[in-house]
N, C-alpha and C positions, 0 to 999 in steps of 0.2 A: 315141153310137154306142156307144164302151166302156165307160161306164157302166149298159148293158143289155145288153150281151154277156157281164160280170159278173156280175153279178146275175139276171142265168139261169141263172145251176150255181146259184143259191140256191131259185134255182125250185124246178128240175129235181130238188134235193137234199127239196125243200119237199115235193116231194109222195111223197116213198117215209117222208118225215119223222111228216107232219100225223093223219096212222092209226097209224100206232106207240108215240106218244107220250102217246095216249090212251088204249091199249091195254097195251102189251111194258112199255112204258120205265118206267109207275109198279111191276109188278111184278119187274124185278128190285134185284137190290145193286147198291149207286152209297155211294161211297167219301163219309168226308165231307166232303170240299174239291166235292164236286157241285154248281155253281149253281143255285139256284131257274131256274126255270124264263123268267118272265119277263127275263132278261139274255139269257138266247140271242139272241132276236130283234133287237133295243139294235143289240148287239157284233153280230154279221151285218151288218148293214143299212151299220152303221159301215166293216165292213170292203171292203165290197165296192164302198160308194161307191168305197176309200181304195185299190183296187184299180185301181178302173178311172179313175182320175186318174190313175195312175201308168200303164197299160197308155197312158192315152191322151199320156202325155208321151213314151216309148218311139218307140209310131209315127211320134209326129210330126217326131222329130229327122233331122237327117238327116246322110250322110253313114256312116261307123261301118259299111259294110253287110253286112258278112259279122258282126261284131257284134251290133248295131240284128234279126236273122234268129234270130239264137242264140238272144238275150233275150228271142224273143217265141216263140218255140217250145216254148222254156222255161213263159216264159208261161202259153201252150195248154192244154199238159199238165198243171200245176198246175191246173188249171183246168175239165178232165175228171176225172183226182181229187181235187178240191175234189166237185164233184158226184158221181161213184161213192162215197166213204165213207157219203153219203147211204144210197145203195142198198143197201148191202152194208150197214152197223148195223143203221138200223132195218129199213127193205125186204125183205131179209134174215135181216135179225135173226143174224147172222155173227157174235159181238164176234171175234174171236181175227182170223179174215179183213178185218174190217176195221179193226184192231189193226198187222195187216202194212201194207193199207193206204194207212193212214195216216205209216204209218213214208218207203214212199214221196213218198208225198205232201210231207212233211215235207221231206226232200234235195232233191225239186224247185221246192218256193217258198225255200228256203238256196241253190239253184244261181238262180236268178230272180234272187236281189236279188243275187250278184254278178256275174251273167254287168247283169246293168243298171243294177251301180255305175259299165260301165266306158263306160255310155252317158249317163245320166238319175242324177247323183247324189240329187236331189231323188225322182226315182222311185224309186228301190230305196231312199230314208229311208222313204217312205210302204208298203213293206212292210214293214217292222219288227212294228208293232202285229201282225201276218196272220201271219207265221212266231212271234211271242212268242203268242201263242192257239193258234196250233196245237199247238204246243210242249206248250199246257198241257191240250188237246184228246185230244194224244196221249198222255202220266201218264194221266189221266181212262181215257183207251178202257184205260189198258192193267188198269186197276182194278178196272173193271167187270168185264174178261175172268180178273180173278183173285176175283174176289167170289164168281163166278155159272160156281165148276166148273172154269174155264179151260176153255170148251164151248171 
């Protein structure tokens, strides 16, 4: 269930990404380090799987109810912002607004990692690849914004 919940954020994002990735995205300038399109599907599939396992580990943890509640709040907020980024970047095609959104997402993920670490170290470690990928995506988003006339 936890993996499906995390994957649903990807499905929501995918609804907004699918059309733009074929029409709009190929027409905008991208930096030299923009990965090939085939990288994104496997990367996000793995990340949603790791997120789901992490969520499960936190969800089933007994005790430390306040810490657990805070970690889950941050987890669900970051999941909402995760789906929201695709809506803003690909759906609305608002590159700068997507950059602002992904900065908030990064803060929420970092907070989730720190709060999760207090409950379950393995659950927190499972989120590190996600934080690293979003760090890369943040730099990529910023670069795309700068290359496209900072619109």
